[in-house]
N, C-alpha and C positions, 0 to 999 in steps of 0.2 A: 664339550664334557667328555665324549666318546674318546677324543685325543688322550685327555689327562688319564682317563681310566685304562687305556692301553699302555701308557708310559708307565703307570703304577703297576700293572700287571707284568710288564717287561723287567721292570727294576726288581719287582719281588722275585721274580725267575731268575735274575742275575745273580741276586743275593743268595737265593737257595743253591743255586748251581756252585756259588763260590763257597758256601758252608760244605757241601758235599765234597768238593775238591780239598778243602782244608784237613778234612779228615784222614787224608792219606799224602801229607804233604812231608816231604823230607825236612827232617828235624823235628817232627813232632810225633806225638804218641800215636803208635799204630792201632787201628781200630780192632778193639777185642771181637772174638767171634768164637762160636761152636759150631761144628758142622759134624757130619758123618763120612767116614772114609769108606773106600771101595769094598772094604771087607765088614762094613756095618758097623764100625766101632767108631764112638764118638772122639773127636778130636777137637780140642781147644787151645786157642794160642796160648793161654796162661799154664796149658801143661809144660811149656818149653821156656818159662820164666827164667831168666839169668841166661840163656844161651842166645847164640845168634840163630836167626830164622829166616829162611828164604821161602818166598812164596813166588811160584811159578805158575803162570796161568797156563793151561794146555787143552787143545783140541785136537784129538788123532788126526781127524780129517784136514786139516789146515796145511797147504803147501808148506808154509814157513816152518811149521813144527814139524813136519816131516823131513824138510833139510837138516834139523839139527837132531833129529832121533835116527833117521836112516842112517846118517853118516856116523853116528855114534858121538856126536858132539856133545849132546845134553845129557846122555849117560856118564860120559866123561868128566862133564861140570859137576855132576851130583856127586859122583865118587870124591872128585877133589874138595868138594865142600864137606862130604862127610869125613872124609880124612883130616879137616882141619876142625872137627867137632862141631860142624854147622849142621844144623835141622834143616831138612828139605822137604817142602810141603808142595806137591802139585796140587794145583786146583783147577778141576773141570767144572766151568760155569755152564748152564743151560736152563731152560725155562723149566723143564721137568725135574731136573736133579735126580735125587736118589728115589724119587717117587715111582720113575720108571724102571721095572725090574731088570730090564735088559742091559741099562747103562753099567752098573758095577760088574757084572761078568766080563763084559766087552773091554772095559778099561782094565781090568786086571789082566786079561790075555793079553793085551797090546803092550801093556808095562813088561810082562814077563818077556813077550816076544823081542823087544827094542832092548833089553838088557838094562832097562832102565833102574835106579836104585834108590826112589824117593822115600823119605821117612814115613810118609803116608801120602795117599793121593786121595785128596777130599773131593766129594761130589757136592757141588754148590747150586742151590736153586736160583740164585742170582743175589742173595742177601750178602754174601762177603764180597762179591765182585763190586757190587754197587758201594759197598762200605769203603772199598779201596779205589773206587773209580777205574777199575781195570778196563782198559780198552781194547787191547789186542791179546792174540795168543802167536807167539809167547811174550808175556811181560814179566818182568822180575822185581820184586821188591826184597830188600836185605834188612831186617829188623835186627837191632842191636840189643845185648842182655838187658838194658834198661827199659827195653820197650818202644825206642823210637826208631823210625823210618830212617835209614841212612842212604839208601840206594833205591831208586824207582826209574825204572827204563827199560830199555832193550837188552836183550842177552849179548849182542855183539854191535860192532861198528859197521857193519856191512848190510844195510837193509834190502836183502833180495830172498828170493826162494831158492838160489842156485847153490848147492853145497861146494862147489868149487872155491866158493868166495869165504868160506870159513877159515882157510889156512892165512889168508891176508889179513884177517880181521882181528880187532882187539875184543877179547872176550870181556866184557864189562863186570858180568857177574864174578867170574874168577879174580878181576882185577879188585873189585870192590871187597870181595870177602879177604884176599890176601892182605890189603892194606889196612881194614878194620882190625884184623886179627893180629897185625903188626903194630897197632896203635898209631898208624898214620892217619892223616887226613885222605878220604876218598879223592880220587882225581878227578871224577866225574861223577857226583853224585845224583845228577838227574840228566837222563837222556832222553830222546824220542823213541818210544816202542816202536816196533813195526811188525806186521803180519795180518793176520784176520781178524776182524772185529769180534768181540766178544759177544756170544748171542744171548740176550736177555729175555727173549720172546716177545 
């Protein structure tokens, strides 16, 4: 009887995990969300209906994030996206989220210092991250004008914290944006994200 109960519990857990993952599956609708940005303003995915939207999970303390920001690679990728009329929302997920009064000023200072240009930097208490199944910083999602996820995965093809690897890497975010905007199928719609684990508390 105990074994049957355990099997039932494990099966239920697997089903729940599968359902959670299905919420952020390439080709399916992107989970709706409303959050608060680092300036204290409400940000909703619905605000950008009809546009391409990038969601980028970010943690300034992560060595993998530092690789892409300290080198200028992520700010350049953001500028490329904005130049293609693509919205870029950086998402900082932590257990405290916007409830910690130190978080927003620190994030704003960091963005300015790095020359980053996201459309908004969303401070997330975990709800948005869980809805998307965000695993690492960085991790990139591209959402099309119809509200479907068309890319989910790594920023590029070289999973290291070494900035010297950027030059020889394929920038999956730029590739997905360029192909989508040109009306072409995305070569790699799903890749393995790499980096530091998202901290849900």
